C-alpha positions as CSV (number, residue, x, y, z in Angstrom):
1,M,-34.2,-22.8,-20.7
2,S,-35.0,-21.9,-17.0
3,A,-35.6,-18.3,-16.0
4,P,-32.7,-16.5,-14.1
5,R,-33.1,-16.7,-10.4
6,E,-34.0,-13.6,-8.5
7,P,-31.0,-12.1,-6.7
8,R,-31.0,-12.4,-2.8
9,H,-29.1,-9.3,-2.2
10,A,-31.1,-6.2,-1.1
11,P,-29.2,-3.0,-2.1
12,V,-28.5,-0.5,0.7
13,L,-29.5,3.2,1.1
14,V,-31.2,3.2,-2.3
15,A,-33.4,6.4,-1.7
16,E,-30.4,8.2,-0.3
17,V,-28.2,7.3,-3.3
18,L,-30.8,8.3,-5.9
19,Q,-31.5,11.6,-4.1
20,L,-27.8,12.6,-3.5
21,L,-26.3,11.5,-6.8
22,D,-29.3,12.8,-8.8
23,P,-28.8,10.8,-12.0
24,H,-30.8,12.0,-15.0
25,A,-31.5,11.5,-18.7
26,G,-28.8,11.6,-21.1
27,Q,-25.9,11.3,-18.5
28,T,-23.2,8.6,-18.5
29,W,-22.7,6.9,-15.1
30,V,-20.5,4.1,-13.8
31,D,-21.5,1.5,-11.2
32,C,-18.0,0.3,-10.1
33,T,-19.5,-2.7,-8.2
34,I,-22.7,-3.6,-10.0
35,G,-23.4,-6.7,-8.0
36,A,-27.1,-7.8,-8.7
37,A,-27.8,-4.4,-10.1
38,G,-30.0,-3.3,-7.3
39,H,-28.8,0.3,-7.4
40,S,-28.0,0.2,-11.2
41,R,-31.5,-0.7,-12.4
42,L,-32.8,2.4,-10.8
43,I,-30.0,4.7,-12.1
44,A,-30.4,3.2,-15.6
45,E,-34.2,4.0,-15.6
46,R,-33.4,7.5,-14.7
47,L,-30.7,7.9,-17.5
48,S,-33.3,6.8,-20.1
49,G,-33.0,8.9,-23.1
50,S,-29.6,8.6,-24.7
51,G,-28.0,7.9,-21.4
52,S,-25.4,5.3,-20.8
53,L,-24.6,3.0,-17.8
54,I,-21.2,1.1,-17.5
55,G,-21.4,-1.7,-14.8
56,L,-18.2,-3.3,-13.5
57,D,-17.8,-6.3,-11.3
58,Q,-14.9,-8.7,-10.6
59,D,-17.3,-11.6,-9.9
60,P,-18.7,-13.0,-13.2
61,T,-21.7,-14.7,-11.5
62,M,-22.8,-11.4,-10.2
63,L,-22.5,-9.9,-13.7
64,E,-24.9,-12.7,-14.9
65,L,-27.5,-11.6,-12.2
66,A,-27.1,-7.9,-13.2
67,R,-27.5,-8.7,-16.9
68,A,-30.7,-10.5,-16.2
69,R,-32.0,-7.8,-13.9
70,L,-31.3,-5.1,-16.5
71,A,-32.6,-7.0,-19.6
72,D,-35.9,-5.1,-19.7
73,V,-34.5,-1.6,-19.2
74,T,-34.9,0.4,-22.4
75,G,-33.7,3.9,-23.4
76,T,-30.4,3.5,-21.8
77,K,-27.2,2.0,-23.3
78,I,-25.9,-0.7,-20.7
79,T,-22.3,-2.0,-20.8
80,L,-21.2,-4.8,-18.4
81,V,-17.6,-5.6,-17.9
82,H,-15.8,-8.2,-15.8
83,A,-13.3,-6.0,-14.1
84,N,-12.2,-4.7,-10.7
85,F,-13.0,-1.0,-10.1
86,D,-9.3,-0.1,-9.9
87,Q,-9.2,-0.9,-13.7
88,L,-11.9,1.7,-14.4
89,V,-9.7,4.0,-16.3
90,D,-8.8,1.4,-18.7
91,V,-12.4,0.1,-19.1
92,L,-13.5,3.6,-20.0
93,E,-10.7,4.1,-22.5
94,N,-11.7,0.7,-24.2
95,Q,-15.3,2.1,-24.4
96,G,-14.0,5.4,-26.0
97,I,-15.2,7.4,-23.0
98,R,-12.9,10.1,-21.4
99,E,-15.2,11.5,-18.7
100,V,-18.5,10.4,-17.0
101,D,-21.3,12.3,-15.1
102,G,-21.1,10.1,-12.0
103,V,-19.7,7.1,-10.3
104,L,-21.2,4.9,-7.6
105,A,-19.2,2.2,-5.9
106,D,-20.8,0.0,-3.2
107,L,-17.9,-1.8,-1.5
108,G,-19.8,-4.3,0.3
109,F,-20.4,-7.8,-1.1
110,A,-23.7,-9.3,-2.1
111,S,-25.8,-11.7,0.0
112,D,-25.6,-13.9,-3.1
113,Q,-21.9,-14.3,-2.5
114,V,-21.7,-14.4,1.3
115,D,-24.6,-16.9,1.6
116,K,-22.9,-19.3,-0.7
117,A,-20.7,-21.6,1.3
118,A,-18.6,-22.6,-1.6
119,R,-17.2,-19.0,-1.7
120,G,-15.7,-19.3,1.7
121,L,-16.5,-15.7,2.6
122,S,-18.4,-16.6,5.9
123,F,-17.8,-19.1,8.7
124,R,-21.6,-19.4,9.3
125,D,-21.6,-22.5,7.0
126,D,-18.7,-24.7,6.4
127,G,-17.0,-24.3,3.0
128,P,-13.6,-24.1,1.3
129,L,-11.3,-21.4,2.6
130,D,-11.3,-19.3,-0.6
131,M,-12.7,-15.7,-0.1
132,R,-11.9,-14.5,-3.7
133,L,-14.4,-12.1,-4.9
134,D,-13.1,-13.1,-8.3
135,P,-13.1,-16.6,-8.4
136,T,-11.5,-17.0,-11.7
137,G,-7.9,-16.5,-10.5
138,G,-5.5,-15.4,-7.7
139,A,-4.4,-16.9,-4.4
140,T,-7.1,-18.1,-1.9
141,A,-7.4,-17.5,1.8
142,A,-6.1,-21.1,2.2
143,D,-3.0,-20.3,0.3
144,M,-2.3,-17.3,2.5
145,V,-2.9,-19.1,6.0
146,N,-0.9,-22.0,4.9
147,T,2.1,-20.2,3.4
148,M,2.5,-16.8,5.1
149,S,5.0,-16.2,7.9
150,E,3.7,-15.9,11.5
151,A,4.7,-12.2,11.5
152,G,3.0,-11.6,8.1
153,L,-0.2,-13.2,9.3
154,A,-0.1,-11.1,12.5
155,D,0.4,-8.0,10.5
156,V,-2.6,-8.8,8.2
157,F,-4.9,-9.5,11.2
158,Y,-3.9,-6.4,13.0
159,E,-3.9,-3.9,10.0
160,F,-6.9,-5.2,8.2
161,G,-9.0,-6.6,11.0
162,E,-7.9,-4.5,14.0
163,E,-7.5,-7.8,15.9
164,R,-5.8,-7.0,19.3
165,H,-4.9,-10.7,19.6
166,S,-3.2,-10.9,16.1
167,R,0.1,-12.4,17.3
168,R,-1.6,-15.1,19.3
169,V,-3.9,-16.1,16.3
170,A,-0.9,-16.2,13.9
171,R,0.9,-18.4,16.3
172,K,-1.9,-20.8,16.7
173,I,-2.4,-21.1,13.0
174,V,1.3,-21.8,12.2
175,E,1.3,-24.5,14.9
176,R,-2.0,-26.0,13.6
177,R,-0.9,-26.0,9.8
178,A,2.5,-27.7,10.6
179,T,0.5,-31.0,11.1
180,K,-2.7,-30.3,9.0
181,P,-3.0,-27.5,6.5
182,F,-6.2,-25.4,6.6
183,A,-8.7,-26.3,4.0
184,T,-12.1,-25.2,5.2
185,T,-13.7,-22.0,7.0
186,S,-14.7,-24.1,10.0
187,E,-11.3,-25.3,10.6
188,L,-10.0,-21.8,10.7
189,A,-12.8,-20.3,12.7
190,A,-12.3,-23.0,15.3
191,V,-8.8,-22.2,15.8
192,V,-9.4,-18.4,16.1
193,R,-12.1,-19.0,18.6
194,S,-9.8,-21.1,20.7
195,C,-7.5,-18.2,21.4
196,V,-9.6,-15.1,21.0
197,P,-12.1,-14.3,23.8
198,R,-15.6,-13.6,23.0
199,S,-16.8,-9.9,23.3
200,G,-20.5,-9.4,23.4
201,S,-22.4,-10.9,20.4
202,I,-19.6,-10.5,17.9
203,D,-18.1,-13.9,17.0
204,P,-14.4,-14.0,17.8
205,A,-13.4,-15.1,14.2
206,T,-15.2,-12.0,12.6
207,R,-12.1,-9.8,12.6
208,V,-9.6,-12.4,11.3
209,F,-12.0,-13.3,8.5
210,Q,-12.6,-9.8,7.5
211,A,-8.7,-9.2,7.5
212,L,-8.2,-12.2,5.2
213,R,-10.9,-11.2,2.8
214,I,-9.4,-7.7,2.6
215,A,-5.9,-9.1,2.0
216,V,-6.9,-11.8,-0.4
217,N,-8.9,-9.3,-2.8
218,D,-6.4,-6.3,-2.1
219,E,-9.6,-4.4,-1.2
220,L,-7.9,-1.3,0.4
221,G,-5.3,-1.0,-2.4
222,A,-8.0,-1.1,-5.0
223,L,-10.0,1.6,-3.2
224,D,-6.9,3.7,-2.9
225,R,-6.3,3.3,-6.7
226,L,-9.9,4.1,-7.4
227,L,-10.0,7.2,-5.4
228,A,-6.7,8.4,-7.1
229,A,-8.3,7.8,-10.6
230,L,-11.7,9.4,-10.0
231,P,-10.6,13.2,-10.5
232,R,-9.3,12.3,-14.1
233,I,-12.6,10.7,-15.2
234,V,-15.4,12.6,-13.5
235,K,-16.7,15.7,-15.2
236,Q,-16.7,19.0,-13.5
237,G,-19.9,19.1,-11.5
238,G,-20.1,15.4,-11.6
239,R,-20.8,13.4,-8.6
240,V,-19.3,10.4,-6.8
241,G,-20.9,8.2,-4.2
242,I,-19.1,5.5,-2.2
243,I,-20.7,3.2,0.3
244,S,-18.4,1.7,2.8
245,F,-18.9,-0.9,5.5
246,H,-16.1,-0.5,7.9
247,S,-13.8,2.2,9.3
248,L,-10.7,1.2,7.2
249,E,-12.7,2.0,3.9
250,D,-14.7,5.0,5.3
251,R,-11.6,6.6,6.6
252,R,-10.0,6.6,3.1
253,V,-13.0,8.0,1.4
254,K,-13.5,10.8,4.0
255,Q,-9.9,11.9,3.6
256,A,-10.0,11.7,-0.3
257,F,-13.2,13.9,-0.3
258,R,-12.1,16.3,2.5
259,D,-8.4,16.9,1.8
260,S,-8.5,17.4,-2.0
261,P,-9.4,20.6,-3.7
262,T,-10.8,18.4,-6.4
263,W,-14.0,17.5,-4.3
264,E,-16.6,19.3,-2.4
265,P,-18.4,17.0,0.0
266,I,-22.1,16.9,-0.2
267,T,-22.4,14.8,2.9
268,K,-20.6,16.4,5.8
269,K,-21.0,13.2,7.7
270,P,-21.7,9.7,6.3
271,V,-25.4,8.8,5.6
272,E,-26.5,5.7,7.4
273,A,-29.5,3.5,7.1
274,S,-32.8,4.5,8.7
275,D,-34.5,2.7,11.5
276,E,-37.1,1.4,8.8
277,E,-34.3,0.0,6.6
278,L,-32.6,-1.5,9.4
279,A,-35.5,-3.4,10.4
280,R,-36.1,-4.5,6.8
281,N,-32.5,-5.3,6.0
282,P,-30.3,-5.8,9.0
283,R,-27.1,-6.1,6.8
284,S,-27.5,-2.4,6.1
285,R,-26.4,-1.5,9.7
286,S,-22.7,-0.9,8.8
287,A,-23.3,1.0,5.5
288,K,-22.0,4.5,5.2
289,L,-22.5,6.6,2.1
290,R,-20.4,9.7,1.3
291,V,-21.1,11.8,-1.7
292,A,-18.8,14.5,-3.2
293,T,-19.0,16.8,-6.3
294,R,-16.2,17.3,-8.7
295,T,-15.3,21.0,-8.5
């Protein structure tokens, strides 16, 4: 049997996460998006001594990477569950857990996912127009662009991608699919580029792909449900850290921590990657960490 491959993904803001969340021995923590366990391994090591770590991920392939990466961690009970983070309350109930000491949620997706063309998360390499973070079920991006109304597509591109040319893109998509349905990422990217002018170094297809990924995975709805559930499951004095990667996510986290008497923000402004980390891991450039304490 071959050894498990080493994950390609480099976790972001690791030192900042450990410092601000301050997990320690005997506590119970949840990593809502365990991915390749880059954060979780370090948290689990700090919990050693009757501590517990529950890791969730909606992508079973990432759970396999996490399981391999955590295999030699001792002294901490580790439980991995195939679930989206908006199912956290049910997951904890199934484990017989009412409250936890802390929660981490990294809302980005892993390099191991985006770099695999077969997942259809990027237009850099041609692949099937999928975009599901949980590949075991649900509608794909191809289903969406080939069946949604022109007005519905325009709303998705504008709301989730903040694409100013959303109506033009939606019209072009509907015209193109009438003769040939979309099947690949390169087909969609080509149509978007044909009607959205380039602005600087950002590819014109970027915002449309972001919007479709968010819609396919109901990412903002899941985040809203997680934020609503957290006050019920985090102990008084417990901490929550959420790493977001675009303004639509960060705005929700900021408002949840700022506007509710349940939370006392530890980070008045989001923590961002240092120059050293940016040089080492350019994908950290959009990461924003907010941390709050349950009051």
